[in-house]
C-alpha positions in Angstrom: 75.8 5.1 95.9 72.3 5.2 94.5 70.3 8.4 94.1 66.8 8.4 92.7 66.2 9.7 89.2 63.0 11.5 88.1 61.6 11.3 91.6 62.3 7.6 92.3 63.5 5.2 89.6 67.0 4.3 88.5 68.9 5.5 85.5 67.9 3.8 82.2 71.3 2.0 81.8 70.9 0.5 85.3 67.3 -0.5 84.6 68.4 -2.2 81.4 71.1 -4.2 83.1 68.7 -5.3 85.8 66.1 -6.4 83.2 68.8 -8.3 81.2 70.1 -10.0 84.4 66.5 -10.9 85.4 65.9 -12.4 81.9 69.1 -14.5 82.0 68.5 -15.8 85.5 64.9 -16.6 84.8 65.9 -18.5 81.7 68.5 -20.5 83.7 65.9 -21.3 86.4 63.4 -22.4 83.8 65.9 -24.7 82.2 67.0 -26.2 85.5 63.4 -27.0 86.6 62.6 -28.4 83.2 65.6 -30.7 83.3 64.7 -31.7 86.9 61.3 -32.8 85.8 62.7 -34.7 82.8 65.3 -36.4 85.0 62.7 -37.3 87.7 60.4 -38.8 85.1 63.2 -40.9 83.7 64.2 -42.5 87.1 61.5 -41.5 89.6 62.1 -44.7 91.6 65.7 -43.7 92.4 64.7 -40.8 94.7 66.8 -37.7 95.2 70.1 -38.3 93.3 72.9 -35.8 93.2 71.9 -34.7 89.7 68.4 -33.9 90.9 69.7 -32.0 93.9 72.1 -29.9 91.8 69.3 -29.0 89.3 67.0 -28.0 92.2 69.6 -25.8 93.9 70.6 -24.1 90.7 67.0 -23.6 89.8 66.1 -22.1 93.2 69.1 -19.8 93.4 68.5 -18.4 89.9 64.8 -18.0 90.6 65.8 -16.0 93.7 68.1 -13.8 91.6 65.2 -13.3 89.1 62.9 -12.2 91.8 65.5 -9.9 93.3 66.1 -8.0 90.0 62.4 -7.6 89.4 61.6 -6.5 92.9 64.5 -4.0 93.2 63.2 -2.1 90.2 59.6 -2.1 91.6 60.9 -1.0 95.0 63.1 1.8 93.6 60.2 3.2 91.5 57.5 2.9 94.2 59.7 3.8 97.2 59.2 0.7 99.4 60.5 1.7 102.8 61.0 -1.9 104.0 62.9 -2.9 100.9 65.8 -0.5 101.7 66.4 -2.3 105.0 65.9 -5.9 106.0 63.5 -7.0 103.2 65.8 -6.1 100.4 68.7 -7.6 102.3 67.0 -10.9 102.7 65.9 -11.2 99.1 69.4 -10.4 98.0 71.1 -12.8 100.4 69.0 -16.0 100.0 69.9 -16.8 96.4 73.6 -16.2 97.2 73.4 -18.7 100.0 71.8 -21.3 97.7 74.3 -20.7 95.0 77.2 -21.1 97.4 75.7 -24.3 98.9 75.6 -25.9 95.4 79.3 -25.4 94.9 80.0 -26.4 98.5 78.3 -29.7 97.6 80.4 -30.0 94.5 83.5 -29.4 96.6 82.5 -32.2 99.0 82.2 -34.7 96.2 85.6 -33.8 94.9 87.1 -34.1 98.4 85.5 -37.6 98.6 87.2 -38.6 95.4 90.6 -37.2 96.4 90.6 -38.8 99.8 88.7 -42.1 99.2 91.9 -44.1 99.3 92.8 -42.8 102.7 89.3 -42.4 104.1 86.6 -45.0 103.6 84.0 -43.1 105.7 81.4 -43.1 103.0 81.7 -46.8 102.4 81.5 -47.6 106.1 78.3 -45.4 106.3 76.8 -47.2 103.3 77.0 -44.1 101.1 79.5 -44.5 98.3 80.0 -41.8 95.6 77.8 -43.6 93.2 74.8 -43.8 95.6 71.9 -41.5 95.7 72.6 -38.3 97.6 69.7 -38.3 100.0 68.7 -42.0 100.0 70.0 -45.2 98.6 67.9 -47.0 96.0 65.9 -49.8 97.4 63.7 -52.4 95.9 60.2 -50.9 95.6 57.5 -53.1 97.1 54.6 -50.8 97.4 53.4 -47.3 96.4 54.0 -46.2 100.0 57.7 -47.2 99.7 58.0 -45.3 96.4 56.5 -42.2 98.0 58.8 -42.4 101.0 61.8 -42.8 98.7 61.0 -39.7 96.7 60.2 -37.5 99.7 62.6 -38.8 102.3 65.5 -36.6 103.4 66.9 -38.8 106.2 70.3 -37.6 107.3 71.6 -41.1 107.9 71.9 -41.6 104.1 73.9 -38.4 103.5 77.7 -38.7 103.5 79.7 -37.1 106.3 81.1 -34.4 104.1 77.7 -33.6 102.7 76.5 -33.2 106.3 79.2 -30.6 106.8 78.0 -28.8 103.7 74.4 -28.8 105.2 75.7 -27.5 108.5 77.8 -24.8 106.9 74.8 -23.7 104.8 72.5 -23.6 107.9 75.1 -21.5 109.8 75.4 -19.0 106.9 71.6 -18.8 106.7 71.4 -18.3 110.5 73.9 -15.4 110.2 71.8 -13.9 107.4 68.7 -14.1 109.6 70.5 -12.5 112.5 71.8 -9.7 110.4 68.3 -9.2 109.0 66.8 -8.9 112.5 69.5 -6.5 113.6 68.8 -4.3 110.5 65.1 -4.4 111.3 65.8 -3.4 114.9 68.1 -0.6 113.6 65.4 1.2 111.8 64.9 4.6 113.3 67.0 7.7 114.0 67.5 7.0 117.7 68.6 3.4 117.4 72.4 2.9 117.6 72.4 0.0 115.1 73.2 1.1 111.6 71.5 -1.3 109.1 74.0 -0.4 106.3 77.0 -1.3 108.5 75.4 -4.6 109.5 74.8 -5.5 105.8 78.4 -4.5 105.0 79.8 -6.8 107.7 77.7 -9.7 106.4 78.7 -9.3 102.8 82.4 -9.1 103.7 82.1 -12.3 105.7 80.2 -14.0 102.9 82.7 -12.8 100.3 85.5 -14.3 102.4 83.8 -17.6 102.5 83.1 -17.5 98.8 86.8 -16.8 98.1 87.8 -19.8 100.2 85.4 -22.0 98.4 86.6 -20.9 95.0 90.2 -21.5 96.0 89.4 -25.0 97.4 87.5 -25.9 94.2 90.5 -24.8 92.1 92.9 -26.8 94.2 90.9 -30.0 94.3 90.0 -29.6 90.6 93.7 -29.5 89.8 94.4 -32.6 91.9 91.6 -34.5 90.1 92.7 -33.3 86.7 96.3 -34.5 87.3 95.1 -37.9 88.5 92.7 -38.4 85.6 95.4 -37.6 83.1 96.9 -41.0 83.9 93.7 -42.8 82.8 93.7 -44.0 79.2 90.0 -44.0 78.2 87.8 -41.7 76.2 85.3 -41.3 79.0 88.0 -40.2 81.5 89.4 -37.7 79.0 86.0 -36.1 78.5 85.3 -35.8 82.2 88.9 -34.6 82.8 88.1 -31.4 80.8 84.9 -30.9 82.6 86.7 -31.0 85.9 89.2 -28.5 84.5 86.5 -26.2 83.2 84.6 -26.2 86.5 87.8 -25.5 88.5 88.8 -22.6 86.2 85.2 -21.1 86.2 85.0 -21.5 90.0 88.2 -19.6 90.8 87.5 -16.8 88.3 83.9 -16.3 89.2 84.3 -16.6 93.0 87.3 -14.3 93.0 85.6 -11.7 90.9 82.5 -11.6 93.1 84.4 -11.7 96.3 86.6 -8.8 95.4 83.7 -6.7 94.1 81.7 -7.4 97.3 84.7 -6.5 99.6 85.8 -3.3 97.8 82.4 -2.0 96.6 78.8 -1.8 97.7 77.4 -3.4 94.5 75.6 -6.2 96.4 73.8 -3.6 98.6 72.2 -1.6 95.7 68.8 -2.5 97.2 69.5 0.3 99.8 68.9 3.1 97.2 68.3 5.8 99.8 71.8 5.2 101.3 73.9 4.8 98.2 74.6 6.7 95.0 75.2 5.5 91.5 77.7 6.0 88.7 75.8 4.7 85.7 78.4 3.0 83.5 80.7 1.8 86.3 77.9 0.4 88.4 76.3 -1.4 85.5 79.6 -3.0 84.6 80.2 -4.1 88.2 76.7 -5.5 88.3 77.4 -7.6 85.2 80.6 -8.9 86.7 79.1 -9.6 90.0 75.9 -11.4 88.9 76.4 -12.5 85.4 80.0 -13.6 85.6 79.8 -14.5 89.2 76.6 -16.6 89.3 74.9 -17.0 85.9 77.9 -18.3 84.0 78.8 -21.0 86.6 75.2 -22.0 86.9 74.8 -22.4 83.1 78.1 -24.4 83.0 76.8 -26.8 85.7 73.6 -27.3 83.7 75.6 -27.9 80.5 77.9 -30.6 82.0 74.8 -32.3 83.5 72.6 -32.0 80.4 72.5 -35.7 79.6 69.5 -37.6 80.9 70.2 -40.7 83.0 69.0 -44.1 81.8 65.5 -45.1 82.5 65.2 -46.5 86.0 65.0 -50.3 86.3 64.2 -52.2 89.4 67.2 -53.9 91.0 69.6 -51.7 89.0 71.0 -48.6 90.7 71.2 -45.5 88.4 72.9 -42.3 89.1 74.4 -40.7 86.0 74.1 -37.2 87.4 77.1 -37.5 89.6 79.6 -34.6 89.8 82.2 -37.3 90.8 83.2 -37.6 87.1 83.7 -41.4 87.6 81.4 -44.0 86.2 82.3 -47.0 88.3 82.2 -47.4 92.1 85.3 -49.6 92.0 87.5 -46.9 90.6 90.1 -45.5 92.9 92.6 -42.8 92.2 95.6 -45.2 91.8 96.4 -45.4 88.0 96.3 -49.2 87.9 92.8 -49.3 89.3 91.7 -46.6 86.9 93.2 -48.5 83.9 91.4 -51.7 84.9 88.2 -49.9 85.4 88.5 -48.1 82.0 88.9 -51.4 80.2 85.6 -52.6 81.8 83.9 -49.3 80.9 84.9 -49.7 77.2 83.0 -53.0 77.1 79.9 -51.6 78.7 77.4 -49.1 77.5 78.7 -45.6 78.2 76.8 -43.7 80.9 76.2 -40.0 81.1 79.4 -38.4 82.5 77.7 -36.2 85.1 
């Protein structure tokens, strides 16, 4: 679906779309890393909180998209042979995996909230929804302890559902690497392995997983929204609409990208010597797949997490960057507990909602 124009390069409308998408994703990555640095400087002693992890994952995924859009233009114009096979496939797939992992992480937090009355796994493991994602805050007693806290990624301090997210991400990454190796081995006329067929199978599997994640986010978002409506507090009302916004954006964006990936070859445009292009239609699908499918939800996540956490204080645990949308550990999803917690929150200083 992509034939070369003027010897090698794409049509001008497609070039313009790729440049615009590269600019948008580069800007989102810059904002994410800038906010990550600001957040870390505010509470460097806390370690890797959920807010920091989300900014890191969003930043890395959008940086990957930026590199993909830049390299695909260079490869098309210069005729890179490797790019049309496993190299282009890998650069295309990695940011998609990071982006999906970020929303899988969000889904795991929502599942924790919805089931914390029936399942106290996290509390038994010492990792409540308000604790740091990768390590609980400890009382610093030396520079060595502070360095260990910032750099440690010990799995014992990750919740059970977050471990499932990590395992799922590693499995998808392993599937991508296996597909890339098969595509590399399939180079050559005498080899029975068709690289384009391998890439199509991978993208269909990935699209199915994305569709399931989007549906799960919409379902759990609706459950949280209905439960939070029973809470009579200004903070809960604000976070309620953030949950609703994330749920709506998730189902719309994940559904659009999944259907485009299943029914078209838009994600495989790196293979310019195997596909042809219809200028306007392909450009529109590119915008739907990448801008609506990844840039919009990434920007929305950064917007709801825009508020900086309070400055870190020794002996006080801070984690205002939680996608749990609850500001007190004692809150449970029964209305009477939420009402009591809300009254306490109104007396205290209001923390950042996410």
